[in-house]
C-alpha positions in Angstrom: -13.1 -47.2 62.1 -15.6 -45.8 59.8 -16.3 -48.0 56.7 -15.1 -46.5 53.4 -17.8 -45.5 51.0 -17.9 -47.4 47.7 -18.6 -44.2 45.9 -15.8 -41.8 44.9 -14.7 -39.6 47.8 -15.8 -36.0 47.8 -12.3 -34.8 48.2 -11.3 -36.4 44.9 -14.2 -34.6 43.3 -13.1 -31.3 44.8 -9.6 -31.8 43.4 -11.1 -32.7 40.0 -13.3 -29.6 40.1 -10.4 -27.3 40.7 -8.2 -29.2 38.2 -10.8 -28.8 35.5 -11.8 -32.5 35.4 -15.4 -33.8 34.9 -17.2 -34.7 38.2 -18.8 -37.9 39.3 -21.5 -38.2 41.9 -20.3 -39.1 45.3 -21.4 -39.2 48.9 -18.5 -38.8 51.3 -18.1 -39.1 55.0 -15.9 -37.1 57.3 -12.4 -38.6 57.3 -9.0 -37.5 58.5 -6.4 -36.4 56.0 -4.6 -39.8 55.9 -7.7 -41.6 54.9 -8.5 -38.9 52.3 -5.0 -38.9 50.8 -4.6 -42.7 50.8 -1.3 -44.6 51.3 -0.2 -44.2 47.7 -0.9 -40.5 47.6 1.0 -39.9 50.8 4.0 -41.9 49.6 4.0 -40.0 46.3 3.8 -36.6 48.1 6.7 -37.5 50.4 9.0 -39.1 47.8 8.9 -36.4 45.0 11.5 -33.7 45.7 10.9 -30.1 44.7 13.3 -29.1 42.0 12.2 -25.5 41.6 14.6 -23.8 43.9 12.3 -21.2 45.5 13.8 -18.0 46.9 12.0 -18.6 50.2 9.2 -20.7 51.8 6.2 -19.1 53.3 3.4 -20.5 55.5 -0.1 -20.0 54.3 -2.6 -18.9 56.8 -5.6 -21.2 57.3 -9.2 -20.4 58.4 -9.9 -20.4 62.1 -8.5 -23.5 63.8 -7.5 -25.5 60.8 -3.9 -26.7 60.7 -1.9 -24.7 58.2 -0.9 -26.2 54.8 2.8 -25.6 54.2 3.4 -24.8 50.6 6.6 -23.9 48.9 6.4 -20.5 47.1 8.5 -18.8 44.6 9.5 -15.2 45.2 6.5 -13.9 43.2 4.1 -15.9 45.4 3.1 -18.6 42.9 2.6 -21.9 44.7 5.1 -24.4 43.4 3.9 -27.9 42.6 5.7 -31.2 43.0 7.9 -32.0 40.0 8.1 -35.1 37.9 11.0 -37.5 38.0 11.8 -36.4 34.5 12.5 -32.9 35.6 14.8 -34.2 38.3 17.1 -35.5 35.7 17.4 -32.1 34.1 18.2 -30.3 37.3 21.8 -28.9 37.4 23.8 -31.0 39.8 25.6 -28.1 41.4 22.4 -27.1 43.2 21.1 -29.4 46.0 17.6 -30.7 45.6 15.2 -29.5 48.2 12.6 -32.0 49.5 9.0 -30.7 49.6 7.6 -30.5 53.2 4.9 -32.9 54.0 1.4 -31.5 54.0 -0.4 -31.2 57.2 -3.7 -33.1 57.5 -6.5 -31.3 55.8 -9.8 -30.8 57.7 -13.0 -30.7 55.7 -16.5 -29.9 56.8 -19.4 -30.6 54.5 -23.0 -31.9 54.7 -23.5 -35.7 54.3 -26.7 -35.2 52.4 -25.2 -34.1 49.1 -27.4 -35.2 46.3 -25.6 -37.7 44.1 -25.0 -36.6 40.5 -25.0 -33.2 39.0 -25.5 -31.8 35.5 -23.6 -29.2 33.7 -25.0 -25.7 34.0 -25.1 -23.4 31.0 -22.8 -25.6 29.1 -20.1 -25.4 31.8 -18.6 -28.2 34.0 -20.8 -30.2 36.3 -21.7 -28.4 39.5 -20.0 -30.2 42.4 -22.3 -28.5 45.0 -25.8 -29.0 43.4 -28.4 -29.2 46.2 -25.6 -28.9 48.8 -26.0 -26.8 52.0 -24.4 -26.2 55.4 -20.8 -25.5 54.3 -18.7 -22.5 53.4 -16.1 -22.3 50.7 -13.6 -21.1 53.2 -13.9 -24.3 55.1 -12.1 -26.1 52.3 -8.4 -26.1 51.9 -6.9 -28.1 49.0 -3.2 -29.0 48.9 -2.2 -29.3 45.2 1.4 -30.6 45.7 1.8 -34.1 44.5 -1.7 -35.4 44.4 -3.4 -36.9 41.3 -4.6 -34.3 38.8 -1.8 -31.8 39.5 -1.6 -29.4 36.6 1.1 -27.0 37.9 4.0 -26.0 35.8 7.7 -26.9 36.1 9.3 -23.7 35.0 12.8 -25.1 34.6 11.6 -28.0 32.5 9.6 -25.7 30.3 12.7 -23.6 29.8 14.7 -26.6 28.8 12.2 -27.3 26.1 12.9 -23.9 24.6 16.7 -23.8 24.4 19.2 -24.9 21.7 21.9 -27.0 23.4 23.9 -27.2 20.1 24.4 -23.5 20.2 26.6 -23.6 23.3 30.3 -22.9 22.7 31.2 -26.3 24.3 28.3 -28.4 23.0 29.1 -31.9 21.7 27.6 -30.8 18.3 30.4 -28.3 18.0 33.2 -30.8 18.9 36.5 -29.6 17.7 35.1 -26.3 16.6 37.6 -24.1 14.7 39.6 -21.7 16.8 42.7 -19.6 16.5 46.2 -20.9 17.0 48.0 -19.2 19.9 50.3 -17.2 17.7 47.7 -16.2 15.1 45.1 -13.4 15.2 47.0 -11.9 18.1 46.2 -8.3 17.3 42.4 -8.7 16.8 41.9 -11.1 19.8 43.8 -8.6 21.9 41.6 -5.8 20.8 38.4 -7.8 21.5 39.6 -9.0 24.9 40.6 -5.4 25.9 37.1 -4.3 24.9 35.4 -7.0 26.9 37.5 -6.5 30.1 37.1 -2.7 30.0 33.9 -2.7 31.9 33.9 1.1 32.2 33.9 1.5 28.4 30.9 3.4 27.1 30.1 1.0 24.3 28.7 -2.3 25.6 28.0 -3.8 22.2 30.8 -5.0 19.9 29.8 -5.9 16.3 32.4 -7.7 14.2 31.6 -8.0 10.6 33.7 -9.8 8.0 33.5 -11.6 4.7 32.4 -15.2 4.4 35.4 -17.3 5.5 37.2 -14.5 7.2 37.5 -16.5 10.4 34.8 -14.9 12.5 33.6 -18.1 14.1 37.1 -19.2 15.0 37.7 -15.9 16.7 34.4 -16.2 18.6 35.2 -19.6 19.8 38.7 -18.4 20.9 37.2 -15.5 22.8 34.5 -17.7 24.4 37.1 -20.1 25.8 39.3 -17.3 27.1 36.3 -15.6 28.8 35.3 -19.0 30.2 38.8 -19.5 31.7 38.6 -16.0 33.3 35.1 -16.8 34.8 33.5 -13.9 33.0 31.6 -15.8 30.3 27.8 -15.4 30.9 26.4 -17.1 27.8 27.1 -18.0 24.2 24.9 -18.7 21.2 26.5 -20.0 17.9 24.0 -19.8 15.0 24.2 -22.3 12.2 22.0 -22.2 9.1 22.7 -25.9 8.6 21.5 -27.0 12.1 17.7 -26.6 12.5 18.1 -26.6 16.3 20.1 -23.4 16.3 19.2 -21.4 13.2 16.1 -19.7 14.7 15.9 -16.6 16.9 13.1 -18.2 19.0 15.5 -20.1 21.2 18.2 -17.6 21.7 16.8 -15.9 24.8 15.9 -19.2 26.5 19.4 -20.5 25.8 21.0 -17.4 27.3 18.6 -17.5 30.3 19.5 -21.2 30.9 23.2 -20.4 31.0 22.7 -17.4 33.3 20.6 -19.5 35.5 23.5 -21.9 36.0 25.7 -19.1 37.2 23.6 -18.4 40.4 20.8 -20.3 42.1 18.8 -17.2 42.9 18.9 -16.1 39.3 17.7 -19.6 38.3 14.8 -19.3 40.8 13.9 -15.9 39.4 13.9 -17.3 35.9 11.8 -20.3 36.9 9.3 -17.9 38.6 9.1 -15.8 35.4 8.3 -18.9 33.3 5.7 -20.1 35.7 4.1 -16.7 35.9 3.9 -16.6 32.0 4.1 -20.1 30.5 3.6 -18.6 27.0 6.6 -16.3 27.3 8.5 -18.3 24.7 5.8 -17.4 22.1 6.3 -13.7 22.7 8.6 -11.3 20.9 12.3 -11.4 21.4 12.2 -8.2 23.4 9.5 -9.5 25.7 11.4 -12.7 26.3 14.6 -10.8 27.0 12.8 -8.4 29.3 10.9 -11.1 31.2 13.6 -13.8 31.5 16.8 -11.8 31.7 16.3 -8.1 32.6 13.6 -8.1 35.2 15.0 -11.1 37.2 18.5 -9.6 37.2 17.3 -6.1 38.1 15.2 -7.5 40.9 18.0 -9.5 42.4 20.4 -6.6 42.0 18.1 -4.2 43.8 17.7 -6.6 46.7 21.5 -7.0 46.7 21.2 -10.7 46.4 23.5 -10.7 43.3 26.8 -8.7 43.1 26.8 -7.2 39.6 30.5 -6.6 39.9 31.4 -10.2 40.1 28.6 -11.8 38.1 29.8 -13.2 34.6 29.0 -10.5 32.0 30.3 -11.5 28.5 27.5 -12.6 26.1 28.8 -13.9 22.8 26.6 -14.4 19.7 28.1 -15.8 16.5 26.7 -16.0 13.0 23.8 -13.6 13.2 23.5 -13.7 9.4 22.7 -17.5 9.7 19.6 -16.8 11.8 16.5 -17.7 9.8 12.8 -16.9 10.1 10.5 -19.4 11.9 9.7 -22.5 9.9 6.4 -22.9 8.1 4.9 -25.3 5.6 5.5 -24.5 1.9 4.4 -26.3 -1.1 7.9 -26.8 -2.4 10.5 -27.0 0.4 13.3 -26.8 -2.1 12.2 -23.3 -3.2 13.6 -20.4 -1.4 10.6 -18.1 -0.9 11.5 -14.4 -0.8 9.3 -14.1 2.3 11.6 -16.5 4.1 14.5 -14.3 3.3 12.7 -11.2 4.5 11.5 -12.9 7.6 15.1 -14.0 8.4 16.3 -10.4 8.0 13.4 -9.1 10.1 14.3 -11.6 12.9 18.0 -10.6 12.8 16.9 -6.9 13.0 14.5 -7.7 15.8 17.3 -9.4 17.9 19.6 -6.4 17.4 16.8 -4.0 18.4 16.0 -6.1 21.5 19.7 -6.1 22.5 19.8 -2.3 22.4 16.4 -1.8 24.1 16.9 -4.4 26.9 20.6 -4.4 27.5 22.2 -1.2 26.2 19.4 1.1 27.3 19.3 -0.3 30.7 22.2 0.1 33.1 23.2 -3.6 33.1 26.7 -5.0 33.4 26.6 -7.3 30.4 28.8 -6.7 27.4 27.6 -8.3 24.1 29.8 -9.4 21.3 28.0 -10.2 18.0 29.7 -11.5 14.8 28.1 -11.6 11.4 28.7 -11.3 7.7 27.8 -7.8 6.6 24.3 -8.7 5.5 21.3 -6.4 5.5 20.2 -6.4 9.2 23.6 -5.7 10.7 24.8 -3.5 7.9 21.9 -1.1 8.0 22.0 -1.0 11.8 25.7 -0.1 11.9 25.9 2.3 8.9 25.4 6.1 9.4 21.8 6.7 10.4 21.4 3.1 11.8 20.2 2.6 15.3 23.5 1.0 16.4 25.9 3.4 14.6 26.6 5.5 17.7 26.3 2.9 20.4 28.2 -0.1 19.0 32.0 -0.7 18.7 32.5 -2.0 15.2 35.4 -4.1 13.9 35.5 -4.7 10.2 37.6 -7.9 10.1 38.2 -8.0 6.3 39.3 -4.4 6.1 41.2 -3.7 9.3 43.4 -6.7 9.7 45.8 -8.4 7.3 45.8 -12.1 8.1 48.5 -13.1 5.6 51.1 -13.6 8.3 48.7 -15.6 10.5 47.8 -17.8 7.5 51.4 -18.5 6.7 52.1 -19.6 10.3 48.8 -21.7 10.2 50.0 -23.6 7.2 53.6 -23.9 8.2 52.8 -25.5 11.5 50.5 -28.0 9.9 52.8 -28.8 7.0 55.6 -29.4 9.5 53.4 -31.9 11.3 52.5 -33.7 8.0 56.3 -33.9 7.4 56.8 -35.7 10.7 54.0 -38.1 9.8 55.4 -39.0 6.3 59.0 -38.8 7.5 59.8 -36.2 4.9 60.3 -32.6 6.3 61.2 -31.3 2.8 57.9 -32.3 1.2 56.9 -28.6 0.7 58.7 -25.3 0.2 58.2 -21.8 1.6 57.2 -20.7 -1.9 54.4 -23.2 -1.8 53.0 -21.6 1.3 53.4 -18.1 0.0 51.5 -19.1 -3.2 48.6 -20.5 -1.1 48.5 -17.4 1.2 48.4 -15.1 -1.8 45.6 -17.1 -3.4 43.6 -16.9 -0.1 43.1 -13.1 -0.5 43.1 -12.7 3.2 40.4 -15.2 3.9 41.1 -18.0 6.3 38.6 -20.4 4.9 40.8 -20.8 1.8 43.9 -22.1 3.7 41.7 -24.2 6.0 40.0 -25.8 3.0 43.4 -26.4 1.3 44.8 -28.0 4.5 41.8 -30.2 4.9 42.1 -31.4 1.3 45.9 -32.0 1.5 45.8 -33.8 4.9 43.3 -36.5 3.8 44.5 -39.5 5.7 44.3 -42.0 2.8 45.9 -39.7 0.2 49.4 -38.4 -0.6 49.9 -34.9 0.7 52.6 -34.4 -1.9 50.4 -35.2 -4.8 47.4 -33.2 -3.4 49.6 -30.1 -2.8 50.7 -30.3 -6.4 47.0 -30.5 -7.5 46.1 -27.4 -5.6 49.2 -25.4 -6.8 48.6 -26.3 -10.5 44.9 -25.9 -10.5 43.7 -23.4 -13.2 40.2 -21.9 -13.6 38.3 -23.4 -16.5 40.5 -26.5 -16.9 38.6 -29.8 -16.7 39.3 -31.3 -13.3 38.8 -34.9 -12.1 39.4 -33.8 -8.5 37.7 -31.2 -6.5 40.2 -29.6 -4.1 37.9 -26.6 -3.4 34.7 -28.5 -2.8 34.0 -27.0 0.6 34.5 -23.5 -0.8 32.3 -24.3 -3.8 29.4 -25.3 -1.5 29.7 -22.0 0.4 29.8 -19.9 -2.7 26.9 -21.8 -4.3 24.7 -21.4 -1.2 25.4 -17.6 -0.9 25.0 -17.0 -4.7 21.8 -19.0 -5.1 20.1 -17.3 -2.1 21.0 -13.9 -3.5 19.7 -14.9 -7.0 16.4 -16.0 -5.7 16.0 -13.0 -3.4 16.8 -10.5 -6.3 14.6 -12.1 -8.9 11.7 -12.4 -6.6 11.3 -8.6 -6.4 8.5 -7.5 -8.7 10.5 -4.5 -10.2 13.2 -7.0 -11.2 10.9 -9.1 -13.3 12.6 -10.4 -16.4 16.1 -9.6 -15.2 18.8 -12.3 -15.2 20.7 -11.9 -11.9 23.6 -14.1 -12.8 24.1 -12.4 -16.2 24.1 -8.9 -14.6 26.5 -10.0 -11.9 28.8 -11.6 -14.3 28.9 -8.4 -16.4 29.9 -6.5 -13.3 32.5 -9.2 -12.4 34.1 -9.1 -15.9 34.2 -5.3 -15.7 36.7 -5.4 -12.9 39.3 -6.9 -15.2 40.3 -9.7 -12.9 39.4 -12.4 -15.4 41.3 -11.1 -18.4 39.9 -9.3 -21.4 36.2 -9.5 -22.3 37.2 -10.4 -25.9 40.4 -9.9 -27.8 42.0 -6.9 -26.1 38.8 -5.4 -24.7 38.8 -4.5 -21.0 35.8 -2.7 -19.8 36.9 -1.4 -16.3 34.3 1.4 -16.2 32.7 2.7 -13.0 29.9 0.5 -11.7 27.3 3.2 -12.0 28.2 3.9 -15.6 28.0 0.1 -16.4 24.6 0.1 -14.7 23.4 2.8 -17.0 25.0 1.0 -20.0 23.0 -2.1 -19.1 19.9 0.1 -19.2 19.1 -0.3 -15.5 17.9 2.4 -13.0 20.4 4.4 -11.0 21.6 2.5 -7.9 20.8 -0.9 -9.4 24.3 -2.1 -8.7 23.8 -1.6 -5.0 20.6 -3.8 -5.1 22.4 -6.3 -7.3 25.0 -7.2 -4.6 22.7 -6.5 -1.6 22.9 -10.2 -0.5 26.5 -10.7 -1.6 28.1 -8.3 0.9 30.0 -11.2 2.5 31.8 -11.8 -0.8 32.1 -8.3 -2.4 31.7 -4.6 -1.9 31.5 -1.4 -3.8 34.5 0.8 -3.2 35.7 4.1 -4.5 39.0 4.3 -6.4 41.6 7.0 -6.2 39.6 9.4 -8.4 36.3 8.7 -6.7 34.8 6.2 -9.2 32.8 3.3 -7.8 34.4 -0.1 -8.5 33.4 -3.7 -7.5 35.8 -5.3 -5.1 35.8 -9.1 -4.5 37.1 -10.2 -1.1 38.0 -13.7 -2.4 40.1 -14.4 -5.5 38.8 -17.9 -5.2 35.3 -16.6 -5.7 36.4 -15.1 -9.0 37.9 -18.4 -9.9 34.6 -20.1 -9.0 32.6 -17.8 -11.4 35.0 -18.6 -14.2 34.9 -22.4 -13.8 31.9 -24.2 -15.2 32.8 -27.4 -13.4 32.7 -25.5 -10.1 29.8 -23.1 -10.5 27.7 -25.6 -12.4 24.2 -24.3 -12.9 25.3 -20.8 -11.8 28.0 -20.5 -14.5 27.6 -17.8 -17.1 30.0 -18.0 -20.1 31.8 -14.9 -21.3 30.3 -15.1 -24.9 26.8 -14.7 -23.4 27.9 -11.6 -21.4 29.5 -10.2 -24.6 26.3 -10.7 -26.5 24.2 -9.0 -23.8 26.6 -6.0 -23.8 26.4 -5.6 -27.5 22.6 -5.4 -27.4 22.7 -3.0 -24.5 25.3 -0.7 -26.2 23.1 -0.4 -29.3 20.0 0.2 -27.1 21.8 2.8 -25.1 23.0 4.7 -28.1 19.4 4.8 -29.5 17.8 5.8 -26.2 20.3 8.2 -24.7 21.5 10.2 -27.7 19.8 13.6 -27.5 18.3 15.2 -30.7 21.0 17.6 -31.8 20.5 20.5 -34.1 23.9 21.8 -33.3 26.7 20.2 -31.4 27.9 21.8 -28.1 31.5 22.8 -27.8 32.4 20.1 -25.3 31.2 16.6 -24.5 30.5 17.6 -21.0 27.9 20.1 -22.3 25.6 17.4 -23.6 22.2 17.7 -22.0 22.6 14.4 -20.1 23.4 13.5 -16.5 27.1 12.9 -16.0 26.7 9.1 -15.6 24.8 8.9 -18.9 27.5 10.9 -20.7 30.0 8.4 -19.3 28.0 5.4 -20.3 27.2 6.8 -23.7 30.8 7.4 -24.4 31.6 3.8 -23.3 28.9 2.4 -25.6 30.3 4.2 -28.7 33.9 3.4 -27.9 33.3 -0.3 -27.1 30.6 -1.3 -29.6 32.9 -2.1 -32.7 35.2 -4.4 -30.7 32.2 -6.1 -29.0 30.4 -6.7 -32.3 33.6 -8.2 -33.7 33.5 -10.8 -30.9 29.9 -12.0 -31.3 27.8 -13.9 -33.8 24.1 -14.4 -34.4 23.3 -10.8 -33.6 22.0 -9.8 -37.1 18.5 -9.0 -36.0 19.6 -6.5 -33.3 22.1 -4.8 -35.7 19.3 -4.6 -38.4 17.0 -2.8 -35.9 19.9 -0.5 -34.8 20.5 0.4 -38.4 16.8 1.0 -39.1 16.4 3.2 -36.0 19.3 5.5 -37.2 21.8 4.2 -34.7 24.8 4.7 -36.9 23.6 8.2 -37.8 23.3 9.0 -34.0 26.9 7.8 -33.6 27.9 10.0 -36.6 26.4 13.0 -34.9 28.4 12.5 -31.7 31.8 11.2 -33.0 33.3 14.6 -33.8 32.6 15.8 -30.3 33.7 12.5 -28.7 37.0 12.4 -30.8 38.0 15.8 -29.4 37.3 14.8 -25.7 38.4 11.2 -25.7 42.1 10.5 -25.6 41.4 6.8 -25.9 39.5 7.2 -29.1 42.2 9.4 -30.6 44.9 6.9 -29.8 42.8 3.8 -30.8 40.8 5.2 -33.8 42.6 2.9 -36.3 41.8 -0.2 -34.3 38.2 1.1 -33.7 37.6 1.5 -37.5 39.2 -1.8 -38.3 37.0 -3.9 -36.0 33.9 -2.2 -37.3 35.0 -2.8 -40.9 35.6 -6.5 -40.2 32.2 -6.8 -38.7 30.6 -5.3 -41.8 32.5 -7.8 -44.0 31.1 -10.7 -41.9 27.6 -9.3 -42.4 27.9 -8.9 -46.2 26.9 -12.5 -47.0 23.9 -12.5 -44.6 22.5 -9.0 -44.6 24.1 -7.0 -47.4 22.0 -3.9 -47.0 23.0 -3.5 -43.3 26.6 -4.3 -44.2 26.6 -1.7 -46.9 25.2 1.0 -44.5 27.9 0.3 -42.0 30.6 0.3 -44.6 29.4 3.7 -45.8 29.8 5.2 -42.3 33.2 3.6 -41.9 34.4 5.3 -45.1 33.0 8.6 -44.1 34.6 8.5 -40.6 38.0 7.7 -42.0 37.8 10.8 -44.2 36.3 13.0 -41.4 39.2 12.1 -39.1 41.5 14.5 -40.9 39.1 17.3 -40.1 38.7 16.2 -36.5 42.4 16.2 -36.0 42.6 20.0 -36.6 39.7 20.8 -34.3 40.5 22.1 -30.7 41.1 19.3 -28.1 38.8 19.3 -25.1 41.4 19.3 -22.3 39.0 19.4 -19.4 38.3 15.6 -19.7 35.8 15.9 -16.9 34.0 12.7 -17.9 37.2 10.6 -17.2 37.7 9.5 -20.7 40.9 7.7 -19.9 
C-alpha cells in the first residue's frame, strides 16, 4: 500500500479551489477514491439523507472510461447537495426521505511534479495549477455531495427561514382565534362559501371590507376552517400589526408557497428548485416572488399533467390586509410614527393587491383569493370606480350590506345562559339587557365581544359587571374600565391618523383632533354644541366655515375609514356617519380618550373665531344687493357656509369667554357692517332666521352686555347694530320672501 503523504492531498485542494477556499501547497500521489475520501467522509456521505425531493434523478456522463458520478438533480438540472441534519427536522413527515446514492470512486490523473506553493495572481485566489503540466481539466471529476466545504443550498430550509408560521389559520399563536357561532353570520358565510365553491365564476378575487370590529377576522377564520374540512384550502395568511412576525408583506409569498408545497410533493420539489435557482428571490418584489415561487412551478406541473388543477386545493385566504406594514428600518425615535412608515405600509398593501391581479387573476389559474381588510387607502382606491380591481373583484361591504343585530343577540344570549349555569342563577339577566347592549353595539361585533369578555371575568361578579356596563355614561368619572379593549383599538387608529395627517406639509399648523371633533359635534350625536345650538350642516359647508380648502373633509378622515364615512342624506348633502356609537362615546369621555380628548368649549371657541374670519373674508363688496341670496357672487358652498356663520355667530359668542381680542379685530375690520349689508337678504331667504330672530338678537345683546365692562367701545358698537336690526326687522317683514330656498336654509 502506498504511504500517505504528510502534505495535504491534492484532491482536498481541488475541492477548496472550487469551493472558494484558499489553497495550501501539496504534493499528492495517485490514490483510489476510498483513500481520497477517507473513512469519515465516506461515512458522512452515506449517512446524510437527501431531503430535497427531486422530480427525477439523472446520471451524469463522465469523460472516456471514468466511472460515472451519480448525482441527484432537480427538474431544472441543478445538482442537489447533501442536506444538514437541521434541515431534516423541518422536512414534512408525510413525504418519505430519499437517501442519496453513494458516489462512485473518482479517478484522477495529474502530474506528480506539481510545484509546492502558489501565489495569488492579479489579486485573485491562489493558483492551484502553478507550474503544473500533463493533465487536462476534463480528467477531473468532483463530487460535491456531502464532502467538506460543501456550499450548496437547501431550498426548503431557506424557504422556511422566510415564512411566518404565526400567520397560519391554525397556528399555535392564534390559539382559540375568534370565529362565528354556527347560527350566526349565516347569510354572509353562505354568500362567501358559494363564491368560493363556484369555480366557474368570472371573478376570482373576493374583497370583504368592513369597519374596525365588524367581525372580519372571525368570518375569515370560520371560512378557513370550512374550506379545510372540504379539502379545498390552499393557504392562509392572517396579518396582525401587533405581531412583528406577521405584519410584513415580505413573508406572505413564502408562507403561501410553504403551504402549497405541503399539498403535493412535486409542487414542493418545484418550489425547492426555484429557491435553489435564485436564492435571493425573497429579496425581490412581491410580484417576482409570486411569479417564481407560485405561478411558474404550478404552470409547469400543470402543463406536464403532473398536477390535476381540478382537484388541487384552490382557496387562498388573506386576512387583515390593512395591518400589513412596511419593512422595518432604524429610526431615531422608535415611538414616533413617521409618515414615511405609513406611506410605505400603504404602498406594500397596494403592491400585494397588484401582484395578486397580475400573477393570479391575469393568468388562467384555478386559485380563488379571499382578502379581508378595513376600508383603508390601498384597498379602497383599488376597489372604487377607476381602481384596478373595480371590475375584476367581487366586493362585500360587511358594515353596509349585513345587519348583525340578530347574530349579536344570539351571541350574547348563548353566553349569558352559560354564565347562568355557572352561577346557578338563570335569571341573572333580562332580554332587555341584551337588547340594550345590541343597540349600543351599532352593528359592530367587537362591542358585544368586549362586553362579554369584561362580564365573564372569572374572579368577578357577572351581575355587578353587567350593571356597570348598562349604567355607564360618557363623561362620568369611572373607577372601572369596561371598554378598555375598545379604547385601545380607537386610540391606535386615531393616533395613527393624527400623525399621518399632520405630517403632510400643506396641513402645517392644523390641529387634526380639533378639526375632527368639530365634524363630530356637527352630526348632532353628542347633544347641542352649547345651549340649544345644533350645527348639523353639510360637511363641505363646515369645511368652508372652518376656512379649509374644498375637499379637506375627505382628507381629514382618510385614515379613519374603518370608523366613519361620508354619506349623502336624502337631499344630497354630505354628512359624517360613525359606524360605532361607542367611538362617539370615546371622543366624549376624557377618561377614555385621554390625550386625544378635545373638550367642547375648545371647539366652540374655534368655531367662533372661524365664523368671524369667514364673514370678513367671504362677504363680497356690495354696492347693491341682489334680489336673492342665491344670486350672491359666491360658490354655492360658500353661500351656505356664510349663511351658517351669520346665523350661528351670536349663539356661539354667548357660549365662550376670553375672545375679546378676536371680537375687537372683527369690529375694526367692519365685520358687523358686512353682516348689516347681508342681513336683509338673508332674512328674506332663511326661514330659520325669520323664526328665530328674537333669540338671535337676544344672544347678541347678552354678549354685548358681558363685553361692556372689558371693552366698552366694542360693546357699544355691537349694541348699536342690535338696536338698528330690531328696527329694520319691521321693514324686512314686508319685503318679498325668497321661496326658492336653493341653499337649503332649513
